[in-house]
N, C-alpha and C positions, 0 to 999 in steps of 0.2 A: 450847784446848778444840775449834775445829773439825774441829784433823786430826786429833785424836782420836775425836772422831763417825768425820767417814769410816773412817778403818780401821776402826771398831768396827763399820760396815755390812759392808764387804770381808772381816774374817776371821772377821765371823758367816757369814755366808753358808756362808763354806768349812769350816766346823765343821758347818755346817748338815749339808755336803752332806757330810762325811768322815763324822760320826758317823753317816747313814742306810745311808751305804752299811759302816760295824761295824754295825752292828745289826744290816741283814739281813743281815750276813755271820756274825756269831754266832748268829742263829735257823737257819742251815743246818747248825750242828754237833749240833742238836738232831734231825732226822731223816738224822743217820749213822748206818750198819749194819755195824759198832759204832761205833759214837761216838768221834769222838778227842778231843773233850772234858769234862769227866766235868759233869754239872749245876752242881753249883756252882761251876764255873771261868764258866758261862755266864748262871750268874745272877747274880754281880757288878759282870762285864762288863758284861750290858744292863742294869743298875739306873749302871752308872757313866756308858753312851753315853748313856745317859735323863738324864742330870744334866747333866751335857756341853753336850745339844740344844737343855734347856733354855734354862738359863742364856744360851746363842747366839741362843733366839729372843726370848727379854726383850730380851735389849742391841741385836737388831735391830730391836725393836716399837720400842725408844727412842730410837735414837738418826734411827730414821725421822720419828719425828714431832718431834722439835726442828730438823732442817734445813729440816724442810717448811716451821712452821709462826714456828721463830726464837725461841720464848717461852723465856723466863730463869726459868721455873720448867723448864720441862724440861732447862734446860741442867744445871745443878745436881742433876737427878734420875740424867738420862745420866753425870754424872760419879761419879754410887756405886754405877750400873749396873757399867758399864767396870771401877771396881776391885774390883765383888766378881766379875763375869766373869774378869776375868785370875788373880786367886784361885785359881777356881773349874778355869778351866787349871791351874795350874802343881800343885794338888792331885791333880787328873783326870793330866798327868803322871808327879806321883811314884807315884800309885796305882799305877796302872798297870802302868811298868817297874818299881816292885817287886818286881808279881806275874813280872812275864818275868826280871828277875834273881834273884828263889830258880830259875827255874829256866833258869840259864845261858841266858839270850836278850840278847838285845840292850836296851838302857834308853835306844832312839833315841826313845819318846810323850814324855819326861820333856825331851829336847831339843827337841822340835820344839814343845812346849807354852810352853818356854820361851821358843824363839821368840816363838810364837805372844804370849804375854804380849808383848814388845818392841816387835811389831808394831801390836798394841793400843793402849796407852799410853805415849805419849811422855812419859818421866824425864826428872827432872834427873841428870845425874850424879853425884849423891851417891847419890839414891833406886836408882839404875839397880843402884853397885854394892851395896849393901844389900839388897837384895829379891833380887838374883840370887846375893851369897854365900851367904844366909840358907836362898835356895830348894834351893843344890847340897849349904852343908854338912847341911841338913837330910835329904837326901838320900844327902849318904854316910856319915852316919850311920845310916840303915837298912840299907843296903849292907855294913857293918861284921859288922852283927846277925845277916846272913846268914851270911855267909864276911869272914876278914880279906881286905883286896881286893890282886894282886901291887902287883908296880913301875909293869908297863907303864899297869894298869887304872889306880892312881892319874897316872901322869903322862899318859894318855889324857881323862881326869876333868879333872883343871888344863886343860887347854886346850879341855875345849870348857868351862871356866868363863872365862878368858879369850875367846873368841870370843867367847859371848854376851855377856858385859859391852864388849867393844869392840862390838859388830854396832847394842847399844840405846844407847851413847853415841852412836858415830857420827849414828845414827837420830835420833837428839834435837838432834843438829847440826843436821840436813837440815831435817830438821821447823822447826826455829827461826829457820832461811833464809829457809822459806816463810811460816811464821808472819806474820815479819815482812813479808814480801812486802804478801799478805792482808791484814797491819793496814795498811799506805804506801795499799792497793788503797781500802781500806773508808774509808780517809778522805778519801781523792780522790772516790771516788762519791760519800759523804757532802753532801761541796764540791760537786757538779757537780748532787745533788737539791734542795741550799740553795739553787744559783744557778737554778737552772729556776724556781726558784719565790717565791724572797724582792731585792726591792732589797738590795746590796750596803750603799748610804747608808744606810737609814733602819730597815729590817731588817721591812717593810710588802712586802705582798705589790707583785711587779712585775707590768707590766701584761700581759703573756704570760696568767699566771694568771691573773688578772683576768677577761682576755679566756673565757677557757675556766669560771672558778668563778662567774662573774655570771651568764654563759648555762644553768650547770646551777641554781642559785637560779633563774631565774625561771620553769624545769620543772618545778621541786619543788611534789610536791600542796601542794591548798589556799593556793598565794602568789597573789597576781594581783596581774598585772604596772601596773595602776593603777594598786596602792596603793607602789609604788615609784617611784627615782628616782632618776637618774645625776645624778649632779657633777662639775662641770670647775672643781680648787682653783685661781688663777694666786697668784702669791704678789708682791707689786706692791715695785718697787724692790729686790729681790735683788739683780739687778748691782750695784748702791751699795751690797751690805753686800759682796758679796765683794771688790771694790777697793778697799775701807777694810778690812776683819777676813785676806785672805785665804780659800782656797779653805776650810781644813781650820775653821776655824770656820762659814764656811759651808757645810759636810757636817753640824756641831755642828750649828749652830742647823737642821736641815730634820733631822734624824734624832728634836732633842726637836719639831720643830711632827710631822710622823710620831703621835711617843709621843698627845700632845696629839692631834689627831686620833681615834687610833685607841680612845681613852677618849670623848672625847663622844660620836664615830658608835658606839659600843661596838656598836650591833646591828645595822650594816652591814660591807662591804667596802672596805677602805683600801687604796688600791696607788700606787705614784707611775710616771707617766710617764714622768720624764722630766726636768729640768735645775728648776724651779723649781715641776713641773706634778702637781699631784698627781689619782686621780678616784676615787669613790668611790659601794659601790653602797648606801643605806638606803630605810629607811622614807621615804613622803613627811608622812605625817605628824611637823610635829615638825621640820624641816626649818631653819624660819627661823630658832624659835631657838637651833637645833645651830648654824647660821653663826653666826649672833649669838655663840653662848657662847665658839667659835673668834676670833672676832675678838676679844674683852673676852682672852681668850686671851694672845691674838698684843702685844695692846699690855701688856698685865701686865710683857712677858719684860724693859719700861725698856731698849731700847737707843737708843744715839745716831741713828743711820737711822733712822728711820723706813717699819717696814714694814707694810703693807697685806696685806688677800686681798680678791678677783674671784671669786666664784662666779657658773657658770652653770648651771641645772638644765632635763635632760631629764628628761618622763612616758613611759616604754615604755608600749604600745599592744598591745599583743598578748605573749604566750611565743617566739617567736622571732623578738624584738627582735633585731637584731646589737650588740653591745656596742660594737663599731667605728664603727660608725653614730651608733650614744647619744655617746657621746663626742663625735663630732664632732660632734652636733649640740648638745650643753652647751657645747663649746669654741664654740660659733658663739656661742653665747649670754651665754657669758662676756664677747667680744672685741668683744660690742656695747655693750657702757657700763664700755671701758680709759680711754674721756674724760673719764668721767661723773663726775666725782667725788663729787658728790650721793647715788649707784650705788654697792651693793656687790654687790648676786646678781640677779639676769632669771631667768626662764625660758622656754626654747624656745617660741615659738607661731607661728601661723600664719602671720600679714605673713615671721616668722622662716624658716620654714619656702619660703616661696613664694622668699625671698632667695637661703637655699641650694643650691636645686635652681637655680637661673637659676644660680649659681654656678659649679656644680657644667658643668651643660649650659656653659658657656659655655667653661673648662676643657680638657673631652671631646670639645669640636665645632671650636676654634679650627682645627685643621688642616683639619679637613672646608669650613667658614665659609671659609679662604681659597682653598684649590681648586676651590670653587665658582660663588669670586666672588660672597660670600653680604657680603665686607664691601669697600667700592670706597672710592677715596681721592677727594675732595670738598675745595675749595678757595675761600677766604676773600678777599677781596678786597684790600689792602694797601693805602690815599690817601695821597700828598702832603698834607699838612694845609695849603699855602699856599693849594692849585690846588682837590684834592678828585679830583686826578685818579691815574689807577693806577698803582702800582712796585711793586708784587708780590702775591702771595698767599702763606696758610699752609696747605699740605696737612693737611688735617684727614682724617677716615678716619670712614662712620658704616658699619654691621650693619644688612641685612636679613633676617631671619631668616627661615624658612618655618613655624617654629609659635610663637617669643615678635614675631615684628613688629621691631620697627624697636631696637635696644638701644642706648640711650646711649652715646658714649664713655667719660661721666664713669662708665658700670657697668662697661663691658667693660674698659678698660686699668688702672684699678688691680685688676684681677680678675688677669689677665694678667702685673702686675706681680708679686705677692702668690706667686701662680705661675712666676715665673720662666718664661712665656713671651712676653713682650713682643717679642725681636726676631726671632720671626719676624713678625709685623705689619711692626715697622718694615721686612725685606726686603722686604714687600712694598710697601713705599709708598717706598722706594728706586729701586725696578725700577718702579714705573708711572712715579714724578714724570721721574725722568729719559726713561722714555721716551713720555712726553706733552708735556715741553717738545721731544726731537727733532723730534717730529709738528709744535707749531710752525713752526721753524726749517725745514723739509722743503719747510710750505707758506706759508711766505712771512710767517704771520703773527702779529702783533704778540706778543713776547715777552718778557715779565718774569721779575725771578727770584721763585721758589721757597720761602720756609723748610721745615726738616722736622726732624720732633721725635726727638732722640738720648733714650733713657731712660738714667741710670748704669746699668741691667742688659746695657745693649747692649754695654760695654765688658767687663761679665765674661760674656758668653754666646756671643759672637763677637767677630771683629777688624772692629768697628762700619767705622775707617777703612777696610779694606781690602776692605768688601765695597762702599763707600761709591764708592768711588776703584772697583773693575770693576765699577761701571753706567755713573757717566760716564765711563771712557773706551772699553766698551760701542759707547755710544749717544754719545760725540764733545763731551760737553756742557763748553761753557766753564764753569769752577768760578764764575766768580764768578754766575754764574746760581743757584746752590744755596747757599743760606746755614742753614745750621745750630743751633739754638735746642736749648740746654741749661737744665733750668729752677734756676732759685737752689739747693729742696731738694735736689739731685742734686750739688752741690757740700760738700755739708756732712761727704761719708765720703770715704777712699781720694783723698785729696788729691793725692801724690804723682802714681797711677796718669792719675786726671786730667788733672791738668797737662800728664802725659807723650801722650795721647792727643787733649787741645785745641793739645796743640804742632802733632802728626801732621797734625792737618786746617786749621790757620794754615799750614803746610810746603806743603799741598796746595792751596792756597791759599784754602781756602773761610773765607768771611765769618761768624766768631760772635756771636754772637744770646742774651743775657743774657734768658731767659723768667720771667714772674712776679714781677720783682723787687717785694719788700715784699713778699711772700705768707710767707715764714720767717723767724728770729730771729738770723739769721744773714748777713740786706745788705750791712751797713760790711764784714765782714768779706773777703764776699764780691769786693767790689770792693776789696780791698784786694790781694788774693795772685792775682785772673785781670785777664786783661785780657777785655773782648771790643768791637766797635764796635758796637753794638746795643745797647738796651737796651730791653727790653718793657717797661711800668708794670705793674704787674696792676689788673688789671678793676674790685679789691674800693675800690680808692681812689676808684672814680667811682661806686661802689655806696651812697654816702650823700651825691652832688655836693651834691642840691637840697636836702636837711635841714640838711644845714653845710656849707653852701657855705665860707664864710672857711677855716675849718681846712683841708677840701679842698684848695680852691683856696694858700691858702700852702701843704700839705706836698708837691703836684703840679711848687709851679716851685720850689720848691729844690730837689724830685729832676734834674729836670731841669737845672735852675743843674750842681747836681751832675754830672752825666753830664756836660755840657760841658767845667768843668772838666778833667774825666778821659778826656777825646777822645771821648767817648764819641757820638753822634748816639741820640730817645728816640721812642721807637713805644708811643701807649700803645690797648692795649686795653679794648673793653667800650663803644664812644661809638655810645650812641645816640641823642640828639638836640642840634641842630643849635648850641644853649646852648656843651655842653663841648666840642665842638667848633672855635666860633670862643675860647673860652678858652684850650685847650689850645693853637693856633697863634698866642695871644697872649704866651705863654709860652714860646714859645719851639720845643715840641713839633714835631720834623718832619714824623713818619708817623702815622695815626691807624688805627685797624684793631676794626670793631664794627658790627650790624645798622644802623644808620643807614646804612653804603656797601655794605650785601650780605652777606646767611650765606651761610654753604658749600653750593658748588654743582658737579654736575660742571664737564667741561671743555666739554661742547656747550655745555652753559647760558651758560657762560662768555663763548662765543666770537657767541650768539645777541641779548646784552645793547652786546656792542663792537660789533657789527656796526649794531645798530640802532640806537648811538648810546647807551643810556641807562648805559652804563658803556665813561668816556672814560678812552684810554691816556694817559698821559704822555706829549710829544710824543719825548721820549730812546728810549722803546723802542719805536715806530712803525717803523722802517726798520735794526732791530737782527737 
């Protein structure tokens, strides 16, 4: 149909132009003296031209209207009008050529109009043969009423019929190919248009459309942004569901869940952000009930895997609220209750906003802070338990920011790990520690080993072993002066990769320490699967030392004995009282670390304490 309509536009324009010219030409006959055409001839032809030009104008108007608005009602109207226009063309051709034939003139108008009709409508072959045959037969009968056609006329007439019929059939074939291509393009185009706004798995809006549409909603007349709320929803335990039932069932679950969300939040806009995460812009009023209804709906699925939902909300304050940032805030609120089993929903508040802004500040300013020297390496003393003399340091970092002041490592280190930026900090620590050790050796100052912390991500984001080796070689540091600490929690993932990297460190001569032993859930497996030189016992074991001494002592005593049986020495961190220090020495813990022996300090402050005698260095390091 579209090809017929486009042909209708072209042919209508051509016929209008030709007939206007013919009308002008016919009118000129009136002014001839003497006239070459009779008044009757002029009148008949002017009427015929007017009928044809009127039909062409109507066809042009309707075709243009449909192609512009693509409305189905116009499509059916144009089908009727095009057929009528084609019939008018054929009748016009028969009428004009019949009068020409009576005066022994050519019948070119009939042939031309037949060709126009062929171009105007794309007929199926059976229709083409029928219409052409009927038209030629009618004209042939009219010809015989004038005079009997000669043999040559019959042959020429038959050839014209064959030519027009073949042309119409060929035209149909070509147009059919074009139509198939157009249809295929329309299907692809529709798929692309749908993919641009619809999530393929759940059939709700995708995040791109959500961002665009939610911004439009906030700016609609009569909408108060503070009466709306952005929600971020996280399906709990969905990974276990996928692992148990497979991705196909997982996708079916998400599709069902999305349908229920759309039904419950029928006043809002629901979209899938990715994985098992959804975002919703809805009315603030009644949102607690809607979330409770969704939770109840999920529980009603009665599946073996326990599926839950966590939700965070953010209330936009202005019309120009950025949907991206709003979703980030809602997600931040959701993540804040991930480990709170008694809470399923939380709204973004002032404290969260402060934390969120600090988080973004840390991520955006880590490079500047490192370049500017805002983050410095501090050293916390490690002493022998037997005599409390200095036997090492742990390299720690402190961030003194011009805007926020002191930022605790307990704040910025987890953020750097979350955003995969921790390796930038650790590279600076490696460099600084090697440089400080080199300085101590060069000035013949007491030099003790320094332990440095490796993040699990260091092995993913850089060749951590090569970076450390390069620093050690650059400053010519004996490897026994650098001890590498790996946290227990870091050893739970990518076991083969970590075992390989730890093997490289050991082959290069670096002693390996297991940090924060007892802080995770896989402590005994770690001892079975990995080899370490020193076990650092987590300070949590001392946090209840005075409240529950007997149990704490029993646990610590057995951990120390276990480490001895495995060929490891022990260090306990978080030591704050002399009672704790005495007990740890009695049970055989070799090293101690904590505020009792000193906080983390710059290297120059440590040297002041050593020179003043308030920090006594163990004998084996005095002449190193």
